[in-house]
N, C-alpha and C positions, 0 to 999 in steps of 0.2 A: 532399176537403173543397170542395165547391162549394155555395154557400149554399142552405139549405133552402127559401128562397123564390125561388130562382133561376128566371129565365125562359129560360135557355138550357140548358146541360148541367146535370144534377142527379143526385144520389145517391138511392137508395131509402131510405125511412124504415124504422122497425122492423117495420112490417107488410108491407114489401116493395113498397109503392106509391111511385112517384116523387113528389117534391115539385114538379117542374117538367117541362118538355118541351123537348127540343132544338129542335124545329121550332116550338114555341109554338102549335100549332094546337088543342090540346085543353084543357089545364089551365094555361095560361100564367099566369093571375092567381090561382091558388089558393095561399094561405099555409098553413103547417103549423098544426095545432091546438096551443094552448098546452100541452096535457097530454101531448104525444108525448114519450116518454122519450128517444128518440134525439136529438131536437132539444135536449134539455137537457144533453147531455153536453158537456164541454169541447171546443172546436173541434178541437183537435189529436187528440182521441180518436175522433172520429166516423169518420174513414177506416178506422181499425183495426176498429171494430165492423162497418162495412159490408163491409169486405173479408173479415172472418171469417165473417159470415153468408152472403155470396155464395159464398165458397170452400167452406163446409161442404156446400152443396147442388149445387155445379156443378164441383167438382174431378174430374178434371183439365180444364183448358181445352181446348175443342175447337179444331180448326184454324180454324173460322170466327171464334171468339172472339179467337184470337190475331191473325188477319188484321184484324179490326175495330180492335183495340187498336193494332197497329202502324201501320195507315193513319192513325188519329187522331193518334198521336204524330208520325209522319213529316210529316203535313200541317202541324201546329202548328210543328214545329221548322224545316221548310224555309221556310215563309212568314215565320216570325219572323226568321230569319237574313237572308232576302232583303230584307225591308222594313227591318230594322235596318241592314243595310249601305247600303241606298239612302238612308236618313235620315242616316247618318253621312257619306256622300259629300257631302251638302249641309250638313255641319257642324251637324247637329241631333242631339239625344240619340238614341242607338241604342234606348233603352228605349221611346221613342215609336213607333218602327217595329214593335217587338215587340208592343206593345199593338194597333197598327193591324192586325197579322196576325189577332188575335182578332176584331177588328171585321169583317174581310173574311170570315173563316170562320164567324162567328156570325150571329145573327138580323138584325144591322144590314145586311149585304150578302147573303151566301149564303142565309140564311134567308128573306130578302125576295124574292130573285130565283129561287131554286130550293129551296123548303122541304123537298122530299122528299130532295134530295141532302144537305142539312144533317142531316136526321133520320137518314139512313143513316150518315153520317160520324161523328156524335156521338149515338148512341142514348141514350135516357133511362134505360134499365135494362140490366142485365147487367154484363159485365166492364169495358167501356170507361169508364163513369163512375167505377167503383171505382178503376181504375188511374190515370185522370186525377186523381182526388182525391188519391191517394197521391203522385203526382209533384208536384202543386200544393203539398202540405204540405212535401215534401222541398225543393222549390225555395224556399219561404219560409224554412225553417230554414237552408238553405245561404246564401241571400242575406244574412240577418241575421248569421250566423256570419262570413261574409267581411267584412261591414261592420264588425263588432266588431273584427276583427283590424287594421283600418285606423285605429282610433281613436288609437293611440299615435303613429303616424306623422303624423297630421293635427294633433296637439296641439303646434304650434310657436308659443309665446307671445311672439314677439319684439315684437309690437305689442299688449301686454296691455291697455293703456288703452282702445284702440278696441274690442278684443274684449269687454272687460267692459261698456262702455257699450252697445254694439250688442246684446249678448246680453240685458242687463237690459231695455232698451226693446223690442227686437225679439221677445222671448219673452213678457214680462209684459203689455205693452200689448195685443197681439192676443188673448192668453188672457183677459184681463179684459174686452176688448171682446166676445168671444164669449159670455162669461158674462152680460154686461149685455144683449146683444141678445136672449138667450133669455128675459129677464124681461119684455120688451115685445112680442115677436113670438111667435105660437103656431106652433111647428114640429112639432106632434104628427103631422101628415101625413107627416113624414119619418122617424118612428120605425119600427123593425122590430118583428117579433112579440114579441121579448123586450127591447125597449128600455124603460128606466125613466128617471126624471128625472135621477138621478145619472150613470148611464152615458152617456146622450145628451149631457148637459151637458159631460162631459169630452171626448167625441169632437168635439163642435162646437167647443169651445175650442181643442183641439190642431189641428183642421183649419184654423183661422185662423192658427196660429202656426208650423206645421211648415216646415222647410227641408230640402232634399235634399243629403246628402253625395255619393252616387254620381253623380247627374246633374250637379250643378254642378262636381264635380271632373273629370268626363269632358268637360264643355264647356270648362273651362279648360285641360285637357290638349290637346284638339283645337286650341285657339286658341294654344297655346304660351305660356301665362301661368301655368302651375302653379308656377313657381319664383319668383314675385313676392311682394312684401309684401301686395299685394291678395289673392292667393290664400291666403296664410297667415291673414289676418284672416277671410276668408269661411269657410275650413274650420275655423278655431278656433271661430267662432260656431256653425257648423253641427254640429260635434261635440257641443258643450254642449247645444244644442237637441235633438239627436236622443236623447241620454241621457235628458233630461227627457221627451221624447215617448214613448219606449218604457216608461218607468216609469208615466206616466199612462195610456197605452194598455193596459198589462197590468192596471192597477187597474180601468179601465172595463170591460174584457172579463170580468174576474173577477166584478165586481158583476153584470153582466148574466147570466152563467152561474149564479152562486150565488143570485140573487134568485128564480129559478123552478125551478132544477134540482135534481138529486140531489147531496147533499153528498159530496165525494170527498176522500180522502187526509187530511191533517192537519186541515183544518177540520172534517171529520166526526168525527175522534177527539177534537177539543176541544168537540164539540157546539155549534158556532156556527150559529145560526139564519140561513138564507139571507135576505138583504135587511135584516137588522137593523143597528143602529148598530155593533154589535160586528163584524159582517161587513165593513162599510166600513173600520173601523179596522184589522181584521186584514189585509185586502188591501193597504192602504197600507203598513203596517209590514212585511208579508211581502215585498212587492216591493222596498222600500228595503233590507231585510235581505239579500236575494239580491244586489242590486247592491253593497252595502257589502262583503259577504263575498267576492264575486268580485274586487273591487278590492284588498282587503286580503290575502286568503289565496290567491286563485286562482293567481298566479304561483308561490307557494311550494309549493302542492299539486302543480302541474304539474312543478316542479323535482324534488320528492321522488319522484313517480311515474316521472319520466324516468330517475332514477338507480337505481330499484329493480331488483335483479337478476332478479326473477321477472316483470318486465314483458315478457312474451313478445310481446304485440301490438306494442309499440314496436320490438322487434327484428325482427319479421316484416315490418312495414309502418308507417313513420312516418305515412303518409296515413291508414291505418286507425286509428291511435292518436288523431289529431286528431278523426276522426269519432266515435270512441267517447266522447271528452270532450264533444263537442257533444251527442250523444244522451243521455249521462249527465246533463248539466246540464238538458236538456229534461225528462227523466223526473223529476228532482228537483224542478223547478219545478211540474210537474203534480201531484206528490204534495203539495206545499205549497199547492196551490190557486192558483198563479200560472200564467199562460198559458205554454205551452211555447215559443213563439217568443222570449220574453224570456230563457229559459234559453240558447237558441242564441246570442243577442246577447251576453250577459254571458260565455258561454264563449269567444266570439271575442275579447272584451276581455282576458280572462285569458290566453289563448294568445298574443295579440299582444304582451302586456307581458312574457312570459317570455323571458329572454335565450337559453334553451336551445332554443327552438323551431326546427324545421328549415325554413328558407326554401323549400327545394325541395318539402317536403311541402305547405306552404301554397300555393305556386304550382300544384302539381298539383291541389289541391282547387279552387282558383279556376278552373283551366283546364277541368275537366270540369263544374263547376257552371255556368259561364257559356257552356259549349258546349251544354248540354242542359237542365238543370233550371231555371235562372233564366229563359232565354228562353221556355220552355214555361210557366213560372209567369206571366209577364207576358202571354203570348198567351192563357192561360185567363182572366186578368183582363179582357182585351178581349172574350173569348168570352162573358162574362157581361153585357156591355153591350148594351142594346137602345136605340139612339138614335132609333128610329122609333116606339117606343111607350113611354109613361110618362116621357118626358124633356121637361121644360119648358124651352125655350130662354130664355124670359123670366126665369124664376127663376134659371137658370144665369148669365145675363148680370148679373143683379143681385147674385148671390152672388160672381161673379168680380170685379166692380168693388169691392164692399165688402171682400172678403178682400184683394185687392191693395192697395187704398188704406190699409187698416189696417196690414198688414204692412210695405209699402214706406214708409209715413209714419213708423211707429215706428222702423224701422231708420235712416231719414234723420235723425230727431231724435237718436238715439243717436250716430250718426257725427258730427253737427255738435257735439254736446256734448263729444265726444272731440277736437275740433279739426280735423276733416277739412274740405276745401274743399267748396263746393256741388256741383261736378261729381263729385268722388270719393264724396260721400255718396250721390248718386243712383246711381252705379255699384254701390255696396254694396247699396243698397235693391233694385235690380232683380235682382242676383245672388242675394240671400238670399230673394227672393220665389219662387224656383223650388221647387215642392213635390216634383216628381220621384218617385223610388222610395218614400221614406217616406210621401208623401201617398197613393200607391197602396196601400201596405201598410196604412195607416190605413183606407182605404176597403174593401179586400178583407177584412181581419180583422174589422172591425166589422160588415160586411155578413154575413159567415159566422156571426158570433156572434148575429145577429138584432137588433143595436142600431139599425141604420139600415135603411130600406127600399130597394127597388131604384132608385127615382127619385133619392134623395139619394146613393146609391152612384154612379150615373152622373155626378151633378154633381161629386162629389169626384174621381173619376178624370179627368174632363174638365178640372177645375181644375188638377190636377197636369200634365196634358199641355200645356195652353195656357200656364201660367206658365213651364214649362220651355222651351217654344219661344220665348217672349218674352225670357227671360234669354239664351238662346243668340244670338238675333238682335241684341239690344242690345249685348252684349259684343263681338260680331264687328265692330261698327262703331266701337269705341273703340280708338284706338292703345294699344299696350301701355304706353308710358311715361306715358300720361295717366290710367290707371286709378286710381292713388292718388298724386296729385301732391304732396300735403303730405308723405306718408311718404317719397316718393322724393327730394324736395328736402331734407328734414330729415335723412335718414339719411346718415351719414358713409360714404364709400367704404371698403370693407374693404381692408387692406393686401395687396398682392400678395406671394405666396410665391415665393421663388426656387427 
């Protein structure tokens, strides 16, 4: 799954022609035709179609194909881990280094300095783009599954008043600001080939409001402040915002896919017309229903399956059992017309809330996910960026200032209404302004769905990178005891246990 309008690595369409070119020399600017059936399939289904088509005519893989695939994966993984470690050494988010790996190997650096080398490393057709697309999809699913398992541990509501106020203002105000801005400014140039008013409106609004759990938690872990009241407030707000984010994102992508595509699964069985008011209502209700069912019944279903005597997968491998749950939830969402990544996310929430879950199994999943799939996913995100062509620095700076001002200002107001000091409110504002991983997921998923174009995709990814760097640099300069002065002073010391 690399976007059909991608100007770096790309997958072939149904006719076998590539949508883009790794080196960008021939058809870098061609967008897919609206009537291409492949482009209308749900994002999470495209890799399977491409892989099946490619495999039917090219199996088994030749030694040269295997060599190309392994070289591409090895280059992405090695450079991603190397730059990630380098960024972490300077107390910056590792994910930024992983994206930078894609920039180095993609059209921004390697494609500019040695386009033939980039074209050989990441060919536009054959096995390599199909395998990279599959790894990209699995990386996204595993990232959201792992994020979902962390939801319960992040929900520590000791400072519920501040969490409530900051969430209300920090989510609602930027969301409404995004909606209002679209009414007065024409952003049609940022639309993708399958963008429509409703889907782009949702994406633009959540791009203004999103906050990152993984990045900000990693920043606070590296700074040694993850056990503070400040961290609990930040993570509490980020958890609530991310749940809303993925609900709205799933609805937006569903609307874009359904408005021009082939009706699939339950929506087709119900004869819901793509792009109709009924389609909008259905996607909203279906997405909320999936979330509600996961929260209400997910842990119970997990517990019952865990105790079932015929659960041979659980007995054979607890790790495989968790992965089957993730894949099952993903397939169920696809059948319901909800994007598959949302199924992985709610599966993680359900698994994380189940008391019977094996901590060792979850640690194993996170270990191999963040060793290979997730770094390669973020590297491919960077691989799709072309900062030398189609990237408007002026527009990016304007959007950066606007998004940061709206988000930070709304969080600051909420913190002040909750009684926090001026300094503490600004600390919360900067921390919750970090878009990080969720901001990148919004960009990559909506770019792949055709809601946004390549230029706006680059803007959203760069917004996530810059805001994460700003948050890490700001918090590194603030003494731990001054992050949340009011809460620290007001909180009574816990009695010591003998």
